[in-house]
C-alpha positions as CSV (number, residue, x, y, z in Angstrom):
1,M,57.0,128.7,176.3
2,E,58.0,125.1,175.3
3,L,60.6,124.1,172.6
4,K,57.8,122.0,171.1
5,D,55.7,125.2,170.7
6,L,58.6,126.8,168.8
7,E,59.0,123.6,166.6
8,I,55.4,123.8,165.7
9,F,55.5,127.5,165.1
10,Q,58.6,127.1,162.8
11,T,57.0,124.3,160.8
12,V,53.8,126.3,160.2
13,A,55.9,129.2,159.1
14,E,57.8,126.9,156.7
15,K,54.8,125.1,155.3
16,G,52.4,128.0,155.2
17,T,49.4,126.2,156.2
18,I,48.1,124.3,159.4
19,T,47.2,121.3,157.2
20,E,50.7,120.8,155.8
21,A,52.3,121.5,159.2
22,A,50.1,118.9,160.8
23,K,51.2,116.3,158.1
24,A,54.9,117.1,158.6
25,L,54.8,116.8,162.4
26,N,52.2,113.9,162.4
27,Y,49.8,116.0,164.7
28,V,46.1,116.6,164.4
29,Q,45.3,120.1,163.1
30,S,43.4,121.1,166.2
31,N,46.6,120.6,168.3
32,I,48.6,122.7,165.9
33,T,46.0,125.5,166.0
34,S,45.7,125.5,169.8
35,R,49.5,125.5,170.3
36,I,49.9,128.5,167.9
37,Q,47.1,130.4,169.6
38,R,48.6,129.7,173.0
39,L,52.0,130.9,171.8
40,E,50.4,134.2,170.5
41,E,48.5,134.7,173.8
42,E,51.7,134.2,175.8
43,L,53.7,136.7,173.6
44,K,50.6,139.0,173.5
45,T,50.9,139.5,169.7
46,P,49.6,137.9,166.5
47,L,52.3,135.8,164.8
48,F,50.5,135.0,161.6
49,H,48.2,136.7,159.1
50,R,45.4,134.3,158.3
51,H,44.0,134.1,154.8
52,R,42.1,131.7,152.6
53,R,45.2,130.1,151.2
54,G,47.1,129.7,154.4
55,M,49.2,131.7,156.9
56,R,51.9,134.4,156.5
57,L,54.2,135.6,159.3
58,T,53.5,139.1,160.8
59,P,56.6,141.3,161.4
60,E,56.6,140.0,165.0
61,G,56.3,136.5,163.7
62,K,59.4,137.0,161.5
63,K,61.3,138.3,164.6
64,L,60.3,135.2,166.6
65,L,61.3,132.9,163.7
66,T,64.9,134.2,163.8
67,Y,65.1,133.5,167.6
68,S,63.3,130.1,167.4
69,E,65.8,128.8,164.7
70,K,68.6,129.8,167.0
71,L,67.0,128.3,170.2
72,L,66.1,125.0,168.5
73,S,69.5,124.8,166.9
74,L,71.1,125.4,170.4
75,A,69.0,122.7,172.0
76,E,70.0,120.3,169.3
77,E,73.7,121.4,169.7
78,M,73.4,120.7,173.5
79,K,72.3,117.2,172.8
80,K,75.3,116.7,170.5
81,V,77.8,118.1,173.1
82,V,76.5,116.0,175.9
83,Q,76.2,112.8,173.8
84,D,79.6,113.3,172.0
85,N,82.0,110.7,173.2
86,G,84.6,111.1,170.5
87,E,83.1,108.5,168.2
88,P,81.3,109.8,165.2
89,A,77.6,108.8,165.2
90,G,74.1,110.1,164.7
91,K,72.6,112.2,161.9
92,L,74.6,114.4,159.7
93,E,72.5,116.6,157.3
94,I,74.5,118.0,154.5
95,G,73.8,119.7,151.2
96,T,75.5,119.8,147.8
97,V,75.4,121.4,144.4
98,E,74.7,118.7,141.7
99,T,78.1,118.9,140.0
100,V,80.6,117.9,142.8
101,F,82.4,115.2,140.8
102,H,84.5,113.9,143.8
103,L,81.6,113.8,146.3
104,P,81.0,110.0,146.0
105,Q,84.6,109.3,146.9
106,I,84.5,111.5,149.9
107,L,81.2,110.1,151.2
108,S,82.2,106.5,150.5
109,S,85.4,106.9,152.4
110,Y,83.6,108.6,155.3
111,I,80.5,106.3,155.5
112,N,82.7,103.1,155.2
113,R,84.9,104.2,158.1
114,Y,82.2,105.7,160.4
115,K,79.4,103.2,160.1
116,H,77.3,104.8,163.0
117,V,76.8,108.0,161.1
118,D,73.5,108.5,159.2
119,V,74.2,110.9,156.3
120,T,71.3,112.7,154.8
121,L,72.0,114.5,151.4
122,V,70.0,117.2,149.7
123,T,70.8,119.1,146.5
124,G,70.4,122.7,145.6
125,V,72.2,125.7,144.2
126,T,74.9,127.5,146.2
127,E,72.8,130.4,147.5
128,E,70.0,128.3,148.8
129,L,72.3,125.9,150.4
130,E,74.2,128.7,152.2
131,D,70.9,129.9,153.5
132,E,70.0,126.4,154.8
133,V,73.3,126.3,156.7
134,L,72.9,129.8,158.1
135,H,69.4,129.0,159.4
136,F,70.6,125.8,161.1
137,R,68.6,123.5,158.7
138,L,71.8,121.9,157.4
139,D,75.0,120.9,159.2
140,G,77.1,121.8,156.2
141,A,77.2,121.9,152.4
142,F,79.5,121.4,149.3
143,V,79.0,124.5,147.3
144,S,80.9,126.7,144.8
145,E,83.0,129.3,146.2
146,A,81.3,132.7,146.6
147,D,81.1,135.8,148.7
148,F,79.6,134.1,151.8
149,H,78.0,135.5,154.9
150,P,80.5,136.3,157.8
151,E,79.1,133.5,159.9
152,I,80.2,130.9,157.3
153,E,83.4,129.0,157.6
154,T,84.8,127.4,154.5
155,Y,87.1,124.4,153.7
156,D,88.7,123.9,150.3
157,V,87.7,120.8,148.4
158,F,89.1,121.1,144.9
159,Q,89.3,123.4,141.9
160,E,88.3,122.7,138.3
161,E,87.5,124.3,135.0
162,L,84.0,125.4,133.8
163,V,83.4,124.9,130.1
164,L,80.8,126.0,127.6
165,I,79.2,122.9,126.0
166,S,77.2,122.6,122.8
167,N,76.2,119.6,120.6
168,Q,78.3,120.9,117.6
169,H,81.5,122.7,117.1
170,R,80.5,126.4,116.8
171,S,82.1,129.8,116.9
172,L,81.6,132.0,120.0
173,D,79.3,134.3,117.9
174,E,77.1,131.4,117.0
175,L,77.0,130.1,120.6
176,L,75.9,133.5,121.8
177,E,72.7,133.1,119.8
178,Q,71.8,129.8,121.4
179,P,69.5,129.5,124.4
180,F,71.4,129.2,127.7
181,L,70.3,126.1,129.7
182,C,70.9,126.7,133.4
183,F,70.0,126.0,137.0
184,S,67.9,128.4,139.0
185,K,69.0,131.8,140.3
186,G,71.7,131.4,142.9
187,C,73.8,129.0,140.9
188,I,77.4,130.2,140.6
189,Y,77.9,128.6,137.2
190,R,74.9,130.6,135.9
191,A,76.3,133.8,137.5
192,R,79.7,133.3,135.9
193,L,78.3,132.9,132.4
194,E,75.8,135.7,132.8
195,A,78.9,137.9,133.7
196,W,80.5,136.7,130.4
197,Y,77.4,137.6,128.4
198,T,77.3,141.0,130.0
199,D,80.8,141.6,129.0
200,Q,79.9,140.6,125.5
201,N,77.0,143.1,125.5
202,V,74.6,140.2,125.0
203,T,71.3,139.4,126.7
204,P,71.1,135.6,127.0
205,K,67.8,133.6,126.3
206,L,67.6,131.6,129.5
207,M,66.0,128.2,129.9
208,E,66.0,126.9,133.6
209,F,66.2,123.2,134.4
210,G,66.2,121.3,137.7
211,T,68.9,118.7,137.2
212,L,72.3,118.5,135.6
213,E,71.4,115.3,133.6
214,T,68.4,117.1,132.0
215,I,70.6,120.1,131.1
216,V,73.3,117.9,129.5
217,R,70.8,115.6,127.6
218,S,69.1,118.8,126.3
219,V,72.5,120.2,125.1
220,V,73.1,116.8,123.4
221,A,69.7,117.1,121.6
222,G,70.6,120.6,120.4
223,L,68.3,122.6,122.6
224,G,70.9,125.1,123.5
225,I,74.3,125.6,125.4
226,S,75.3,125.4,129.1
227,F,78.3,126.1,131.4
228,V,79.4,123.2,133.5
229,P,82.5,121.6,135.2
230,R,84.5,119.8,132.7
231,S,84.6,116.7,135.0
232,S,80.8,116.3,135.0
233,V,80.6,115.9,131.3
234,A,83.7,114.0,130.6
235,P,82.0,110.9,129.2
236,F,79.9,112.9,126.8
237,I,83.0,114.6,125.5
238,E,84.9,111.3,125.0
239,N,81.9,110.0,123.1
240,G,81.7,113.0,120.8
241,L,78.2,113.8,122.0
242,I,79.1,117.3,123.1
243,Y,81.9,119.9,122.4
244,C,83.7,122.0,124.9
245,H,84.5,125.7,124.5
246,S,87.0,127.3,126.9
247,L,86.4,130.8,128.2
248,P,88.9,133.2,129.9
249,E,90.1,132.1,133.4
250,A,88.1,134.9,135.1
251,Y,85.0,133.1,134.2
252,S,86.0,129.5,134.1
253,K,88.1,128.8,137.2
254,I,85.8,127.4,139.9
255,K,86.4,126.2,143.4
256,T,84.3,123.8,145.4
257,V,84.3,124.3,149.1
258,F,82.6,122.8,152.2
259,I,80.8,125.3,154.4
260,R,79.4,125.3,158.0
261,R,78.5,127.8,160.6
262,K,81.5,129.2,162.4
263,D,79.6,129.2,165.7
264,S,78.2,125.7,165.6
265,Y,79.8,123.1,167.9
266,L,82.3,121.0,166.0
267,T,81.2,117.5,166.9
268,S,83.5,114.5,166.3
269,T,81.0,113.5,163.5
270,M,81.6,116.8,161.6
271,E,85.3,116.9,162.5
272,K,85.9,113.6,160.9
273,L,84.1,114.7,157.7
274,I,86.3,117.7,157.5
275,E,89.4,115.4,158.0
276,T,88.2,113.1,155.3
277,I,87.7,116.0,152.8
278,A,91.3,117.2,153.6
279,Q,92.7,113.7,153.0
280,H,91.2,113.4,149.6
281,R,92.1,117.0,148.7
282,K,95.7,116.2,149.5
283,I,95.6,113.1,147.2
284,W,94.1,115.1,144.3
285,I,96.7,117.9,144.7
286,E,99.5,115.3,144.7
287,N,98.1,113.6,141.5
288,E,97.7,116.9,139.6
C-alpha cells in the first residue's frame, strides 16, 4: 500500500465520483479506478458502494478513511519536522469565521515579517472549521469559542459583544416577529440567538445566507434582523443605516480563539503565528 493510493482513496471519498477526483488530482480516470481496485484487492474488501450518481463509502471504507487521514497527516508532519530549520516557511492553511474583525492586522503583521510563508485562508462556520482541523485538512482556524473536541487546543484572540441589528429602532417584541438572517448551522452567533429565542418561547423564522456582507445589506434593506459582532457593523451604525439592540451578557459576550490539534507538531511557522496572535492580544487588552 502506497501513500499515493491513500491520497487517491481519500480524494474519491471526498469528491464522491471518479470524474471529480481525477480532475482534482489531474489524473486520468482509468488510473484512479485501477488504483482504487488495487487497494480493495489488497485489503480484501470493497471500500465503496458504486451507484449511478457516484461512489459512497462502505463501513470498511469509513474505517480506512479515518486511518488514511492520520497517515497522510503524519507523512506531511514528518516532512515539516525534517525540513524545519527554525525559520518560518512553506504552506500554512488556516480557516476563519467571517467576522474576525482583527484578522487583517494579525495576518498583515505575520506575513510582512515572515515572507517565506504561503498562507491559504478559507472561511466557514465554527463547527465545520473545527472538523477541518480535527481531520488534518487545516493547520488551524480562527473560530468562536465553543465546547471543542478534546483533541483541540485553543489560544485566546479577543472578546467582543454580539448585538441584534435591524434597519429601524424597534421594540424587542417587534424584533421577535422579524425573520432572523443567519449563517448555516454550526455558527455560534446563530446558536446564541436561537437560545435567546427559546428562552423567549418564540420560534424564529430563519433565512440562511452565505456571507456577512449579504446578511448586513439585507438587514439594511429591511429583510429581517441578525446577530453579529458590534465591530463588524460599526460603519453601518455610524452612518445610521442600522440600529443595535443589546441582549443580556449570557447571549452577547463572545470570544474568538485560534484552534489547532494538540497532537500536531508545532512547527516554527505555526509557533510564530501563535506568538503574533499573543502580541496583538496584549496590545488590545492594554488599549481597552
